[in-house]
C-alpha positions as CSV (number, residue, x, y, z in Angstrom):
1,M,-19.8,-66.7,13.8
2,I,-17.3,-64.2,13.5
3,K,-19.0,-61.7,14.5
4,Y,-19.3,-62.8,17.8
5,M,-15.2,-63.6,17.7
6,L,-14.5,-60.1,17.1
7,R,-16.7,-58.8,20.3
8,R,-13.8,-60.8,21.6
9,K,-11.3,-60.3,19.9
10,T,-8.4,-59.8,22.4
11,S,-9.0,-63.1,23.7
12,N,-9.6,-64.7,20.6
13,F,-6.1,-63.4,19.4
14,L,-4.5,-64.9,23.0
15,I,-6.2,-68.4,22.0
16,C,-4.9,-68.3,18.5
17,L,-1.4,-67.4,19.5
18,M,-1.4,-70.1,22.0
19,L,-2.6,-72.4,19.2
20,V,-0.4,-71.4,16.7
21,L,2.6,-71.5,19.4
22,Y,1.6,-75.3,20.3
23,S,1.4,-76.1,16.7
24,G,4.8,-74.7,15.5
25,L,6.8,-76.4,18.9
26,T,4.7,-79.7,18.1
27,V,6.5,-79.6,14.6
28,L,10.4,-78.7,16.0
29,S,10.1,-81.7,18.3
30,A,9.6,-83.9,15.8
31,F,12.1,-81.7,14.1
32,L,14.5,-82.1,16.2
33,M,13.9,-86.1,16.1
34,T,15.9,-86.0,12.8
35,Y,19.1,-84.8,14.9
36,S,18.8,-86.8,18.1
37,T,18.3,-90.5,16.0
38,D,21.6,-89.3,13.8
39,A,23.3,-89.1,16.7
40,L,22.3,-92.6,18.1
41,I,23.0,-94.3,14.8
42,K,27.0,-92.5,15.3
43,L,26.6,-93.9,18.8
44,D,27.3,-90.2,19.8
45,F,25.7,-90.3,23.2
46,S,26.4,-86.9,24.5
47,T,25.2,-85.0,21.4
48,F,22.3,-87.8,21.6
49,S,21.3,-86.5,24.7
50,F,21.8,-82.8,24.4
51,W,18.7,-83.2,21.6
52,L,16.8,-85.5,24.1
53,G,16.7,-83.4,27.0
54,I,15.6,-80.2,24.4
55,I,12.9,-82.0,23.3
56,V,11.8,-83.2,26.6
57,V,11.8,-79.4,27.8
58,I,9.7,-78.8,24.9
59,R,7.1,-81.9,25.4
60,I,6.4,-80.6,29.4
61,F,6.2,-77.3,28.1
62,L,3.6,-78.2,25.9
63,T,2.0,-79.9,28.6
64,W,1.3,-77.2,30.6
65,L,0.1,-74.8,27.3
66,D,-2.0,-77.3,26.2
67,Y,-4.0,-77.4,29.7
68,F,-3.9,-73.7,30.0
69,E,-5.3,-72.9,26.2
70,S,-7.7,-75.8,26.9
71,V,-9.4,-74.3,30.0
72,Y,-9.1,-70.3,28.6
73,Q,-10.6,-71.6,25.7
74,E,-13.8,-72.8,26.8
75,K,-14.3,-70.0,29.4
76,I,-14.3,-67.5,26.2
77,I,-16.4,-69.9,24.1
78,Q,-18.8,-69.7,26.8
79,R,-19.2,-65.9,26.9
80,M,-19.5,-66.0,23.1
81,V,-22.4,-68.4,23.6
82,T,-24.1,-66.7,26.3
83,D,-23.7,-63.2,23.9
84,I,-25.9,-65.0,20.9
85,R,-28.1,-66.4,23.4
86,I,-28.8,-62.4,24.7
87,D,-28.9,-61.6,21.1
88,I,-31.6,-64.6,20.4
89,V,-33.2,-63.2,23.5
90,K,-33.4,-59.5,22.1
91,K,-34.5,-60.4,18.8
92,I,-37.7,-62.3,20.6
93,G,-38.6,-59.2,22.7
94,G,-38.3,-57.3,19.3
95,M,-41.2,-58.8,18.2
96,S,-44.9,-58.2,18.4
97,Y,-47.0,-60.5,20.1
98,V,-48.3,-62.2,16.7
99,E,-44.7,-62.6,15.7
100,Y,-44.0,-64.3,18.9
101,E,-46.8,-66.3,18.9
102,G,-46.4,-67.6,15.1
103,T,-43.7,-70.1,16.4
104,K,-44.2,-72.5,19.2
105,S,-42.2,-71.3,22.6
106,E,-40.3,-75.1,22.4
107,S,-38.7,-73.9,19.7
108,Y,-37.4,-70.6,21.3
109,S,-36.1,-73.4,23.8
110,S,-34.8,-76.1,21.5
111,W,-32.4,-72.3,20.2
112,L,-31.1,-71.7,23.7
113,T,-30.2,-75.0,24.5
114,N,-30.1,-77.3,21.8
115,D,-28.9,-75.3,19.3
116,M,-26.5,-73.3,21.6
117,K,-24.7,-77.1,21.8
118,R,-24.6,-77.8,18.3
119,L,-22.6,-74.0,17.9
120,Q,-20.4,-74.5,20.8
121,D,-18.7,-78.0,19.2
122,E,-19.5,-77.6,15.6
123,G,-19.0,-74.0,15.5
124,F,-16.5,-72.2,18.0
125,T,-14.1,-75.2,19.0
126,A,-13.9,-76.6,15.4
127,I,-12.7,-73.3,14.8
128,F,-10.1,-73.3,16.8
129,H,-9.3,-76.8,16.2
130,A,-9.0,-75.3,12.3
131,V,-6.8,-72.7,13.7
132,D,-4.3,-75.3,15.2
133,L,-4.6,-77.8,12.7
134,G,-3.6,-74.7,10.0
135,A,-0.6,-73.8,11.7
136,Q,0.6,-77.6,12.0
137,I,0.1,-78.0,8.1
138,I,2.1,-74.4,7.6
139,F,5.0,-75.3,10.2
140,A,5.1,-78.8,8.7
141,T,5.4,-77.9,4.9
142,I,7.8,-75.5,6.1
143,A,9.7,-78.3,7.5
144,L,9.7,-80.9,4.7
145,L,10.6,-78.4,2.4
146,Y,14.2,-78.1,4.5
147,Y,14.7,-81.9,3.8
148,S,13.7,-81.7,0.3
149,L,11.7,-79.9,-2.6
150,L,10.1,-82.9,-3.8
151,V,8.9,-84.1,-0.5
152,M,7.0,-79.9,0.0
153,I,5.6,-80.9,-3.6
154,A,4.2,-84.1,-2.8
155,A,3.0,-82.4,0.8
156,L,1.4,-79.6,-1.2
157,L,-0.1,-81.7,-3.7
158,T,-1.9,-83.7,-1.0
159,T,-3.1,-80.5,0.2
160,V,-4.8,-79.8,-2.9
161,M,-6.3,-82.3,-3.1
162,M,-7.9,-83.0,0.7
163,I,-9.5,-79.6,0.2
164,Y,-10.9,-80.1,-3.1
165,V,-12.5,-83.5,-2.2
166,P,-15.1,-82.1,0.4
167,R,-16.1,-79.2,-1.8
168,K,-17.4,-82.4,-4.2
169,L,-19.1,-84.0,-0.9
170,S,-20.5,-81.6,1.4
171,A,-23.6,-79.8,-0.3
172,N,-25.6,-82.2,1.8
173,V,-24.3,-81.7,4.7
174,S,-25.6,-78.3,5.5
175,I,-29.1,-79.5,4.4
176,K,-28.6,-82.2,6.8
177,S,-28.0,-80.0,9.4
178,R,-30.9,-77.7,9.6
179,D,-33.0,-81.0,9.3
180,L,-31.4,-82.0,12.6
181,S,-32.2,-78.1,14.1
182,D,-36.2,-78.6,12.9
183,Q,-36.2,-81.8,14.2
184,Y,-34.8,-81.3,17.8
185,E,-37.3,-78.1,17.5
186,K,-40.6,-80.6,16.5
187,F,-39.4,-83.3,19.7
188,L,-39.2,-81.0,22.0
189,S,-42.9,-79.3,20.9
190,K,-44.1,-82.9,20.9
191,S,-42.2,-84.5,24.0
192,N,-44.0,-80.9,26.1
193,S,-47.0,-82.1,24.5
194,I,-47.4,-85.5,25.5
195,I,-45.9,-84.9,29.5
196,G,-48.2,-82.6,29.8
197,G,-51.2,-84.6,29.2
198,F,-50.4,-87.2,31.7
199,S,-53.4,-87.1,33.8
200,I,-55.4,-87.5,30.8
201,F,-53.2,-90.7,29.9
202,Y,-53.4,-92.2,33.4
203,A,-57.3,-91.6,34.1
204,F,-58.3,-93.4,31.1
205,D,-55.2,-95.8,31.9
206,R,-52.9,-95.3,28.6
207,L,-49.7,-94.9,30.0
208,P,-48.1,-97.3,27.6
209,T,-49.6,-94.6,24.6
210,M,-47.6,-92.2,26.4
211,V,-44.5,-94.1,25.9
212,K,-45.1,-95.0,22.2
213,M,-45.7,-91.7,21.4
214,I,-42.7,-90.3,23.1
215,R,-40.4,-93.0,21.4
216,Q,-42.1,-92.6,17.9
217,S,-41.1,-89.2,18.1
218,S,-37.5,-89.9,19.3
219,V,-37.0,-91.9,16.3
220,E,-37.6,-89.2,14.0
221,T,-35.1,-87.1,15.4
222,E,-32.7,-90.3,15.7
223,D,-33.2,-90.3,11.8
224,A,-32.2,-86.9,11.1
225,A,-28.9,-87.0,13.1
226,V,-28.2,-90.3,11.9
227,N,-28.5,-88.6,7.9
228,L,-26.5,-86.1,9.3
229,Q,-23.6,-88.1,10.7
230,R,-24.0,-90.2,7.4
231,E,-23.7,-87.4,5.0
232,K,-20.3,-86.1,6.9
233,E,-18.9,-89.5,7.2
234,K,-18.9,-89.8,3.3
235,V,-16.9,-86.4,3.5
236,F,-14.2,-87.8,6.5
237,A,-13.7,-91.0,4.5
238,A,-13.0,-89.5,1.3
239,V,-10.2,-87.3,3.0
240,N,-8.7,-90.0,5.3
241,L,-8.2,-92.1,1.9
242,V,-6.3,-88.9,0.1
243,G,-4.3,-88.5,3.3
244,F,-3.4,-92.0,3.6
245,F,-2.2,-92.1,-0.4
246,G,-0.6,-88.9,0.1
247,Q,1.5,-90.3,3.1
248,I,2.4,-93.0,1.4
249,V,3.9,-91.7,-1.3
250,I,5.9,-88.8,0.6
251,D,7.3,-92.1,3.1
252,L,8.5,-93.1,-0.3
253,L,10.1,-90.7,-1.6
254,T,11.9,-89.4,1.7
255,G,13.7,-93.5,1.9
256,F,14.2,-93.0,-1.7
257,L,16.3,-90.0,-0.8
258,A,17.8,-91.4,1.8
259,V,19.3,-93.8,0.0
260,A,20.9,-92.0,-2.5
261,G,22.7,-89.9,0.4
262,V,20.6,-86.5,-0.3
263,V,19.3,-86.5,3.3
264,T,20.7,-88.1,6.7
265,V,18.4,-91.8,7.8
266,G,17.8,-90.1,10.7
267,S,15.5,-87.7,8.8
268,I,13.2,-90.6,7.7
269,S,11.5,-91.0,11.4
270,S,11.4,-86.8,11.3
271,T,9.6,-87.0,7.8
272,G,7.8,-89.7,8.4
273,N,6.2,-88.1,11.8
274,L,6.0,-84.6,9.5
275,S,3.7,-86.1,6.7
276,G,1.7,-88.0,9.3
277,K,1.0,-84.5,11.4
278,L,0.7,-82.9,8.0
279,T,-2.2,-85.5,7.0
280,F,-3.6,-85.9,9.9
281,S,-4.4,-82.3,10.1
282,L,-5.4,-82.1,6.5
283,S,-7.9,-84.7,7.2
284,N,-9.0,-83.5,10.3
285,I,-8.8,-79.2,9.7
286,T,-11.3,-80.7,6.7
287,N,-13.7,-82.2,8.6
288,D,-13.3,-78.7,10.9
289,F,-14.7,-76.8,7.9
290,V,-17.5,-79.7,7.3
291,E,-18.6,-78.7,10.7
292,I,-18.1,-75.5,10.9
293,K,-20.2,-75.0,7.4
294,S,-23.2,-76.9,8.8
295,S,-23.0,-75.1,12.0
296,R,-23.2,-71.8,10.2
297,V,-27.3,-72.6,9.1
298,L,-28.2,-72.2,12.6
299,L,-26.9,-69.3,12.9
300,Q,-29.0,-68.3,9.5
301,K,-32.2,-69.9,10.9
302,F,-32.8,-67.0,13.7
303,D,-33.1,-64.3,11.2
304,L,-35.7,-66.4,9.8
305,A,-37.4,-66.6,13.5
306,Q,-40.1,-64.2,12.8
307,D,-41.8,-66.4,9.4
308,I,-45.2,-66.9,10.7
309,E,-46.4,-70.2,8.9
310,N,-50.0,-71.6,9.3
311,E,-51.5,-68.9,11.0
312,S,-52.3,-65.2,9.8
313,L,-53.9,-62.6,12.0
314,V,-55.3,-59.1,10.2
315,L,-55.0,-56.4,12.9
316,A,-56.5,-53.4,11.7
317,E,-56.1,-51.4,14.8
318,V,-55.2,-52.3,18.6
319,N,-55.4,-48.9,20.5
320,S,-53.0,-49.9,24.3
321,P,-52.4,-46.7,26.0
322,I,-49.3,-46.3,27.9
323,D,-51.5,-46.0,31.3
324,M,-53.7,-49.0,30.2
325,K,-56.8,-47.0,31.3
326,Q,-58.6,-48.9,28.4
327,I,-57.8,-51.4,25.5
328,E,-59.6,-51.1,22.4
329,I,-59.6,-53.7,19.4
330,K,-60.6,-52.5,16.3
331,N,-61.8,-54.5,12.8
332,L,-59.8,-57.9,14.8
333,A,-59.9,-60.9,12.6
334,L,-57.9,-64.8,12.9
335,S,-57.7,-67.5,10.7
336,F,-55.9,-70.9,11.0
337,R,-54.9,-72.9,7.7
338,E,-57.6,-70.7,5.2
339,E,-60.4,-71.3,8.2
340,I,-61.5,-67.9,9.1
341,I,-62.1,-68.3,13.4
342,F,-63.8,-64.8,13.5
343,R,-63.5,-61.2,11.6
344,D,-64.6,-57.7,12.3
345,F,-64.1,-57.9,15.6
346,N,-64.6,-54.9,18.0
347,L,-63.9,-54.5,22.2
348,T,-63.4,-51.6,24.4
349,I,-61.8,-53.1,28.0
350,Q,-62.1,-50.4,30.5
351,H,-59.9,-50.5,33.5
352,G,-61.1,-52.6,36.1
353,D,-63.7,-54.0,34.0
354,K,-64.3,-57.8,34.3
355,I,-64.8,-59.9,30.9
356,I,-65.4,-63.4,30.7
357,I,-65.1,-64.8,27.0
358,T,-67.3,-67.5,25.6
359,G,-68.0,-69.7,22.3
360,R,-67.9,-73.2,21.4
361,S,-64.7,-75.3,21.3
362,G,-62.3,-74.7,18.7
363,G,-64.2,-71.2,18.1
364,G,-61.1,-69.3,18.8
365,N,-61.2,-68.0,22.5
366,Q,-58.2,-68.9,23.7
367,R,-56.1,-67.6,21.0
368,L,-58.5,-64.4,21.3
369,L,-57.5,-64.3,24.8
370,K,-53.8,-64.3,24.1
371,Y,-53.7,-61.1,21.5
């Protein structure tokens, strides 16, 4: 995905810049709550109004920035998805006819639709979200350092734990992600075949069978999606648990420092807000990393698109001149699942010839026509 982001590096840099600005101002507004709260405790309404006014202005600007950035981000993501689709089609266009026929056409459609949707949501969107949260983590940690070194150390320990835990638990996420992608392809292929046979089901009064077959195929896809989500939720639950206990430690530590007079009473609300942002950001950025990791296998799969699993074609020599005056085939052999359909097939077709292919059912008539 980085390759496609670098193609539009200027636009992506602008998005990241806006996200960092948004995160910085969000943390700043939480930090300024210390001064407004201290002024309110002292009944200094003039100072309280001053800081509150600044916070309100920041919030209004953040609302506008969030709107503009979200729309622009979606625009660039769609352009990058289009870039990927074009590359996939170019890759398909570079295949030989045999390589193309080695994969069902429904698989190509699935790559350009289902997989692209997942890349958009679990790939590019997750990357930008991680940038936003990463900036919040950095700014929140710096703000907590302003209050106390002990508070920052507690925050850093929480950070380490929330990064370490998912590494130990996310091994199966990529596997389940690939399984779901493959299942989408199978469902698309099966459903097209089943719906394509409507006239047969109708003629023999077997439409309930068609519904049953679609339901069975859909349930298989449903199971693959649930299995992927189950693995993700295991990681998410562990991360959230670590973040919850980390925030409790930070809140207790700040309260103790306030009682000891090290920090002001007003800082309790700010540190609570900042520690909440920190743990929330850590929890969600870890989730984003899991999503990004699961989406990477989709791009890796495209590199395997030319594998031929069930069918082998031995083509000794096929001559097809550019001017198409004749097509000459020599020593053509076709096998399917280790069964030889035909071999040593030779044929020359002159321009204008009319050819009919006949043979027993399953004898390779349609396959020969395609080749």
